[in-house]
C-alpha positions in Angstrom: 3.5 0.4 -15.2 2.3 3.4 -13.3 2.8 3.3 -9.5 1.5 5.3 -6.6 3.6 3.7 -3.8 7.3 3.9 -3.4 9.9 2.6 -0.9 11.7 5.0 1.4 14.8 4.7 -0.7 12.9 5.6 -3.8 11.2 8.5 -2.2 14.6 9.8 -0.9 16.1 9.5 -4.3 13.2 11.2 -6.1 13.1 14.0 -3.5 16.8 14.7 -3.8 16.4 14.8 -7.6 13.4 17.2 -7.4 15.4 19.5 -5.1 18.4 19.3 -7.4 16.2 20.2 -10.4 15.0 23.2 -8.4 18.5 24.3 -7.4 18.7 23.0 -3.8 21.0 20.4 -2.3 20.8 18.2 0.8 23.8 20.0 2.2 22.2 23.4 1.8 19.3 22.3 3.9 21.6 20.6 6.4 23.4 24.0 6.7 20.1 25.5 7.9 19.6 22.7 10.5 23.2 23.0 11.7 23.0 26.8 12.1 19.7 26.5 14.0 20.8 23.7 16.3 24.4 24.7 16.9 23.1 27.7 18.8 22.1 25.3 21.6 24.8 22.6 21.5 28.2 22.1 20.1 27.7 18.3 20.2 26.4 18.1 16.7 28.1 17.7 13.4 27.2 18.6 9.8 27.0 14.9 9.1 24.3 14.6 11.9 22.3 17.3 10.0 22.8 15.7 6.6 21.6 12.3 8.0 18.6 14.0 9.5 17.7 15.8 6.2 18.0 12.5 4.3 15.8 10.7 6.9 13.1 13.4 6.5 13.4 13.3 2.7 12.6 9.5 2.9 9.3 10.0 4.7 6.1 9.5 2.8 4.5 12.8 4.1 7.6 14.7 3.0 7.5 13.0 -0.4 3.9 14.0 -1.0 4.4 17.6 0.2 7.7 18.2 -1.6 6.5 16.6 -4.9 3.2 18.5 -4.9 4.7 21.9 -3.9 7.6 21.7 -6.4 5.1 20.7 -9.2 2.8 23.7 -8.3 5.8 26.0 -8.5 6.9 24.4 -11.9 3.4 24.7 -13.4 3.3 28.3 -12.3 6.6 29.0 -14.0 5.3 27.4 -17.2 2.1 29.5 -17.1 0.0 26.3 -16.8 -1.9 27.5 -13.7 -4.9 29.7 -14.5 -5.5 33.2 -13.3 -6.0 34.6 -10.7 -4.1 31.9 -8.9 -1.1 32.2 -11.3 -0.4 35.8 -10.3 -1.0 35.0 -6.6 1.7 32.3 -6.8 4.1 34.3 -9.0 4.0 37.2 -6.6 4.2 34.9 -3.6 1.4 36.9 -2.0 1.9 37.2 1.7 -1.8 36.7 2.4 -1.9 33.4 0.5 -0.6 31.2 3.4 -1.1 27.8 1.8 2.6 27.4 1.3 3.2 28.0 5.0 0.6 25.3 5.7 2.7 22.9 3.7 5.7 24.0 5.8 3.9 23.7 9.1 2.6 20.3 8.3 6.1 19.1 7.3 7.9 20.6 10.3 5.2 19.2 12.6 6.5 15.7 11.9 8.7 16.4 14.9 6.0 18.1 17.0 5.5 21.6 18.3 9.2 22.4 18.5 9.5 21.5 14.8 6.8 24.0 14.1 8.5 26.6 16.3 11.7 26.0 14.4 9.9 26.5 11.1 8.5 29.8 12.3 12.0 31.0 13.1 13.2 29.9 9.7 10.2 31.4 7.9 10.7 34.8 9.5 14.5 35.0 9.4 14.9 33.2 6.0 18.5 31.8 6.4 20.8 30.8 3.6 19.0 28.9 0.7 15.6 29.9 2.0 16.4 33.5 1.4 17.9 32.7 -2.0 14.7 30.9 -3.0 12.3 33.5 -1.5 13.9 36.6 -2.9 15.2 35.0 -6.1 11.6 34.0 -7.0 10.4 37.5 -6.4 13.2 39.1 -8.4 13.2 36.7 -11.4 9.6 36.5 -12.6 10.4 33.4 -14.7 11.0 31.5 -11.4 8.4 30.6 -8.8 9.5 29.3 -5.4 6.3 30.1 -3.5 6.1 26.5 -2.1 9.7 25.5 -2.3 11.1 28.1 0.1 8.7 27.0 2.8 9.2 23.3 2.1 13.0 23.7 2.2 12.8 25.7 5.4 10.5 23.1 7.0 12.8 20.3 6.1 15.6 22.3 7.8 13.4 22.9 10.8 12.5 19.2 11.1 16.1 18.1 10.7 17.2 20.6 13.4 14.5 19.2 15.7 15.4 15.6 14.9 19.1 16.3 15.8 18.0 17.9 19.1 15.8 14.9 19.9 18.6 12.5 19.2 21.0 14.6 21.3 18.5 14.6 24.2 18.0 10.9 23.9 21.7 10.2 24.1 22.0 12.5 27.1 19.1 10.8 28.8 20.7 7.4 28.4 23.7 8.6 30.4 21.5 8.7 33.6 22.7 5.8 35.9 19.0 4.9 36.4 18.5 4.3 32.7 17.7 0.8 31.7 17.7 0.0 28.1 14.4 -1.1 26.7 14.6 -2.3 23.1 12.0 -0.6 21.1 11.5 -0.8 17.3 11.4 3.0 17.1 13.4 5.2 14.9 13.6 9.0 15.2 
């Protein structure tokens, strides 16, 4: 039976598998989040970043963006996208910009700071983002036009989520803080 809706656990599992097929691990994305957020605080751990990456990979919007972007890259590699779009995607044309829109939308899950963090990652291309970006340009059998931006955006969102959790925990230390139980999950 074909399905269009999946649970968060299923979406996490499928996203991790898609990333793995494309040569990216949760830990590599967590490294990006850790490097970005550890500039501002030493109160985070790699596990905090891994947890945040996994949380983001379980979200429906992330699922749709990651699955679509990875599929476009795969179809491009298999020459199943028609010209002129195939060459635009194969060359990761700087003026294309749709891949950055995917990244901005995904990073924006955590607001303006998520988008700002994505901009930093998109410009500086840390770690696995650089490997995807430059590897896809060197090896013409590989296309990572969408994946490098999506991976960077997940790292940016994870970094922002870690910052929000850290700030929330700090705010709760205020003696005037009164716990109000909300069914809200960052």
